[in-house]
C-alpha positions in Angstrom: 12.9 -9.0 -10.0 9.9 -9.4 -7.8 6.6 -8.1 -9.0 3.8 -5.6 -7.7 0.6 -5.5 -9.2 -1.3 -2.4 -7.6 -5.5 -2.5 -8.7 -7.3 0.9 -8.2 -10.9 0.7 -7.0 -13.0 3.8 -6.1 -14.9 3.6 -2.8 -18.5 4.8 -2.3 -17.1 7.1 0.4 -14.8 8.9 -1.9 -11.3 7.1 -1.2 -9.3 4.9 -3.8 -8.3 1.4 -2.5 -5.2 -0.3 -3.7 -5.5 -3.7 -3.5 -1.4 -5.1 -3.9 -0.6 -8.3 -4.9 2.7 -9.3 -4.7 5.9 -8.9 -3.1 6.5 -5.2 -1.9 10.5 -4.5 -1.4 13.0 -1.9 -2.4 12.4 -3.2 -6.2 8.5 -2.2 -5.9 8.1 0.6 -3.1 9.0 3.2 -5.6 5.9 2.5 -7.9 3.5 2.5 -4.9 4.8 5.9 -3.6 4.1 7.5 -7.0 0.9 6.4 -7.4 0.0 7.5 -3.4 1.6 11.0 -4.7 -0.4 11.3 -7.6 -3.6 10.6 -5.6 -2.7 12.8 -2.3 -2.0 15.9 -4.7 -5.8 15.5 -6.0 -6.6 15.3 -2.3 -7.7 11.9 -2.0 -7.7 9.3 0.8 -6.2 6.2 0.1 -6.7 2.8 1.5 -4.0 0.3 1.0 -5.4 -3.6 0.9 -2.6 -5.9 2.0 -4.7 -9.1 1.4 -2.4 -10.6 -1.4 0.6 -9.3 -0.5 3.4 -12.2 -0.2 6.3 -10.5 1.3 7.3 -7.2 2.6 10.7 -6.5 3.1 12.1 -3.9 5.9 12.2 -1.3 3.1 8.2 -1.9 2.5 7.6 -1.9 6.0 9.3 1.3 6.3 7.4 2.7 3.7 4.1 1.7 5.2 5.1 3.1 8.5 6.1 6.2 7.2 3.4 7.1 4.4 0.0 5.7 6.2 -1.7 6.7 9.1 -4.1 3.9 11.1 -6.5 3.1 9.3 -5.5 3.3 5.9 -3.6 -0.3 5.6 -6.4 -3.0 5.7 -6.0 -6.5 5.9 -2.5 -6.4 6.9 -1.2 -10.3 7.3 0.1 -11.1 10.7 3.7 -11.9 9.5 4.3 -8.3 8.4 4.2 -6.7 12.1 3.0 -3.4 10.8 1.9 -1.2 13.7 -1.3 0.6 11.7 
């Protein structure tokens, strides 16, 4: 099963940045969703850094497009074709 490493980093402006490394697919999107829910319940703004994502499935793209506003997704690799 593919893996996704999610590293959390606090930014000086109070945002929490998730640095993703690996594969975002039907096996790993739930972990990202759960972490996002935790921080959003605390009224924290999130930034998702996709620089080290090697693959994103249709389900992964759908999750990103549904849950994140423009500007919350950064370093989107060109192959992902995500409208942020």
